C-alpha positions as CSV (number, residue, x, y, z in Angstrom):
1,X,25.7,10.0,6.8
2,X,23.8,11.1,4.0
3,X,20.7,13.3,4.1
4,X,17.4,12.9,3.2
5,X,16.2,16.2,1.4
6,X,12.6,16.9,1.0
7,X,11.9,18.5,-2.2
8,X,8.9,20.7,-2.9
9,X,7.2,20.7,-6.3
10,X,4.9,23.0,-8.2
11,X,1.5,22.6,-7.6
12,X,0.6,22.4,-11.5
13,X,1.8,23.4,-14.9
14,X,4.1,26.1,-14.0
15,X,7.8,27.0,-14.3
16,X,9.7,26.0,-11.3
17,X,11.4,29.0,-11.1
18,X,7.9,30.6,-10.5
19,X,7.7,29.0,-7.0
20,X,10.8,27.1,-6.0
21,X,13.9,29.1,-4.7
22,X,17.4,28.9,-6.4
23,X,18.8,26.7,-3.1
24,X,15.6,24.2,-3.5
25,X,16.3,23.9,-7.3
26,X,20.4,23.4,-6.5
27,X,19.9,20.5,-4.3
28,X,17.3,18.9,-6.6
29,X,20.2,19.3,-9.7
30,X,22.8,17.7,-7.7
31,X,21.2,14.5,-6.5
32,X,20.7,11.3,-8.5
33,X,18.9,9.3,-5.9
34,X,15.0,10.0,-5.2
35,X,12.0,8.4,-3.6
36,X,8.9,9.9,-5.3
37,X,5.2,9.3,-5.6
38,X,5.4,8.6,-8.9
39,X,8.0,8.0,-11.4
40,X,6.6,9.5,-14.4
41,X,5.6,12.7,-12.9
42,X,8.7,12.9,-10.8
43,X,10.9,12.7,-13.8
44,X,8.7,15.3,-15.6
45,X,9.6,17.7,-12.4
46,X,13.0,16.9,-12.4
47,X,13.1,17.6,-16.2
48,X,11.7,21.1,-15.8
49,X,13.8,21.8,-12.9
50,X,16.6,21.4,-15.0
51,X,18.7,18.4,-13.8
52,X,22.0,18.4,-15.7
53,X,21.9,14.2,-15.7
54,X,20.1,12.3,-18.5
55,X,16.7,11.6,-16.5
56,X,17.3,7.7,-17.4
57,X,20.4,7.8,-15.3
58,X,18.9,8.7,-12.3
59,X,17.9,6.2,-9.5
60,X,14.0,6.8,-8.9
61,X,12.2,4.3,-6.3
62,X,8.4,4.5,-5.8
63,X,6.5,5.2,-2.4
64,X,2.9,5.9,-2.6
65,X,-0.5,4.7,-0.8
66,X,0.1,1.1,-2.4
67,X,3.6,0.5,-0.9
68,X,3.8,-1.7,1.6
69,X,4.9,-1.4,5.4
70,X,8.2,-3.8,4.5
71,X,9.3,-2.3,1.6
72,X,10.0,1.2,3.3
73,X,13.2,0.5,5.3
74,X,14.8,-0.9,1.8
75,X,14.4,2.7,0.6
76,X,16.9,4.1,3.3
77,X,19.5,1.7,1.5
78,X,21.1,4.4,-0.6
79,X,21.2,6.8,2.4
80,X,23.1,4.3,4.5
81,X,25.4,3.8,1.4
82,X,26.1,7.6,1.4
83,X,24.3,8.8,-1.2
84,X,22.0,12.1,-0.6
85,X,18.5,11.3,-1.6
86,X,15.6,13.4,-2.8
87,X,12.1,12.9,-1.6
88,X,9.4,14.0,-4.0
89,X,5.4,14.0,-3.7
90,X,3.2,14.4,-6.9
91,X,2.8,18.1,-6.1
92,X,3.4,20.7,-3.3
93,X,5.7,19.7,-0.3
94,X,6.3,15.8,0.4
95,X,5.1,14.1,3.5
96,X,2.3,16.6,3.8
97,X,-0.8,14.6,3.2
98,X,1.4,12.5,1.4
99,X,2.7,8.8,1.9
100,X,6.4,10.1,1.9
101,X,5.9,10.5,5.8
102,X,6.5,7.1,6.5
103,X,10.1,7.3,4.6
104,X,10.9,10.8,6.9
105,X,9.8,8.8,9.9
106,X,11.9,5.5,9.3
107,X,14.9,8.1,8.7
108,X,14.8,9.5,11.8
109,X,14.5,6.0,13.4
110,X,17.9,5.4,11.7
111,X,19.4,8.9,12.9
112,X,19.3,10.0,9.1
113,X,19.6,13.5,9.1
114,X,16.2,15.2,7.4
115,X,16.5,18.6,5.7
116,X,12.7,20.0,4.5
117,X,13.4,22.7,1.6
118,X,11.2,25.8,0.8
119,X,8.6,25.4,-1.8
120,X,4.6,25.6,-1.9
121,X,2.0,24.0,0.0
122,X,-1.5,24.5,-1.0
123,X,-2.8,24.0,2.6
124,X,-0.8,26.9,4.2
125,X,-1.3,28.8,1.1
126,X,-5.2,28.4,1.5
127,X,-5.0,29.1,5.2
128,X,-2.7,32.2,4.5
129,X,-5.1,33.8,2.2
130,X,-8.5,32.8,3.8
131,X,-8.7,35.5,6.5
132,X,-9.9,32.6,8.8
133,X,-8.1,31.8,12.2
134,X,-4.4,30.5,11.8
135,X,-3.3,30.3,15.4
136,X,-5.5,26.8,15.8
137,X,-6.0,24.8,12.6
138,X,-6.6,21.1,11.3
139,X,-6.3,19.3,8.1
140,X,-8.7,16.5,7.1
141,X,-7.2,15.5,3.8
142,X,-10.9,14.2,1.6
143,X,-14.4,14.3,3.2
144,X,-16.7,11.2,2.2
145,X,-17.9,11.4,-1.2
146,X,-21.3,10.3,-0.6
147,X,-24.3,11.3,1.4
148,X,-25.0,10.9,4.2
149,X,-21.8,10.3,5.3
150,X,-20.5,13.8,3.7
151,X,-23.2,16.0,5.2
152,X,-22.4,14.4,8.7
153,X,-18.6,14.9,8.3
154,X,-19.4,18.5,7.5
155,X,-21.7,19.2,10.5
156,X,-18.9,17.5,12.5
157,X,-16.3,19.7,11.4
158,X,-18.7,22.8,11.9
159,X,-18.9,21.8,15.5
160,X,-15.0,21.4,15.9
161,X,-14.6,24.7,14.2
162,X,-17.1,26.4,16.6
163,X,-15.9,24.7,19.6
164,X,-12.2,25.0,19.4
165,X,-12.1,28.3,17.5
166,X,-9.7,26.0,14.7
167,X,-9.9,26.1,11.0
168,X,-10.7,23.0,9.4
169,X,-9.4,22.5,6.1
170,X,-9.9,19.5,3.7
171,X,-9.3,18.9,-0.1
172,X,-11.6,17.9,-3.1
173,X,-10.7,16.7,-6.3
174,X,-11.6,18.5,-9.5
175,X,-14.5,16.4,-10.8
176,X,-16.1,16.7,-7.5
177,X,-15.0,20.2,-6.0
178,X,-18.7,21.6,-7.3
179,X,-20.8,19.0,-5.3
180,X,-19.0,19.5,-2.3
181,X,-19.2,23.3,-2.6
182,X,-22.8,22.8,-3.1
183,X,-22.9,20.6,-0.1
184,X,-21.0,22.8,2.5
185,X,-23.5,26.0,1.1
186,X,-26.5,23.7,2.1
187,X,-25.6,21.9,5.3
188,X,-23.7,24.7,7.1
189,X,-25.0,27.3,9.1
190,X,-25.6,30.3,7.0
191,X,-23.1,32.6,8.9
192,X,-20.4,29.9,9.0
193,X,-17.3,31.1,6.6
194,X,-16.4,29.0,3.7
195,X,-13.2,29.6,1.9
196,X,-12.5,28.1,-1.2
197,X,-8.9,28.4,-2.8
198,X,-8.4,27.1,-6.3
199,X,-5.3,26.6,-8.4
200,X,-3.3,28.0,-5.9
201,X,0.1,29.6,-6.8
202,X,-0.7,28.9,-10.2
203,X,-1.8,31.7,-12.9
204,X,-5.4,30.7,-12.7
205,X,-5.5,31.2,-9.0
206,X,-8.8,32.3,-7.6
207,X,-9.3,32.0,-3.8
208,X,-12.7,33.8,-2.0
209,X,-14.4,33.4,1.6
210,X,-17.9,34.1,2.1
211,X,-20.7,32.9,4.2
212,X,-22.1,29.6,3.5
213,X,-25.2,31.2,2.4
214,X,-23.3,33.3,0.1
215,X,-22.3,30.2,-1.6
216,X,-25.6,29.0,-2.9
217,X,-25.6,28.4,-6.7
218,X,-21.9,29.6,-7.3
219,X,-20.5,26.0,-7.6
220,X,-19.5,26.8,-11.4
221,X,-16.4,28.8,-10.0
222,X,-14.8,25.5,-8.7
223,X,-16.2,23.2,-11.5
224,X,-12.9,21.1,-12.8
225,X,-10.8,22.6,-10.3
226,X,-8.5,21.4,-7.6
227,X,-9.6,22.9,-4.5
228,X,-8.5,23.8,-0.7
229,X,-11.6,24.4,1.5
230,X,-11.8,26.0,4.7
231,X,-14.8,26.5,7.3
232,X,-14.5,28.9,10.5
233,X,-15.3,32.0,12.3
């Protein structure tokens, strides 16, 4: 039986050699079948990784948030035919906050071996560098974009962080990062800790952990940057 390899990719415009170990790159270079979140991005990643084949010669299928459940099983056919397959996300680790998890579960149901490879995860990098509790944590993806739902969710996560002593992690798109940081600063209790990690693993990386009150009027630091936020004690 062939193997489904989970291949991480860089979190931004940086050389793959800067954040991916040689063994991960070696696997990516020897495969010619891939399931990816977005074909155009995947081709760019594979070219940057130094894939020896012409990119147009690779077999690339898409799996994203719009893929119907009925289309998952056919993506396993190359594996059943004996071809190893690589699963790639848009950025970071596949199947973590990523629709590729559906393919991984389908592979397990068919007793197809699944091998995760080493590479960057923005979620874990943010947690590692935050200084917040790492024994218990939860990731929530994106918070609501509009009020009052956003503030209600922030208060709910603060309650979880205090009750369970568990760090609460979430992300935001670059164009809403500043607004979310402002909402955190004004909604949370003044002494609640807020960690802000921007452009993780990239040359422009920036990460600070401060109390909510210390983040007032400091939203420019995250404007137009991809950010992982954390709240805790």
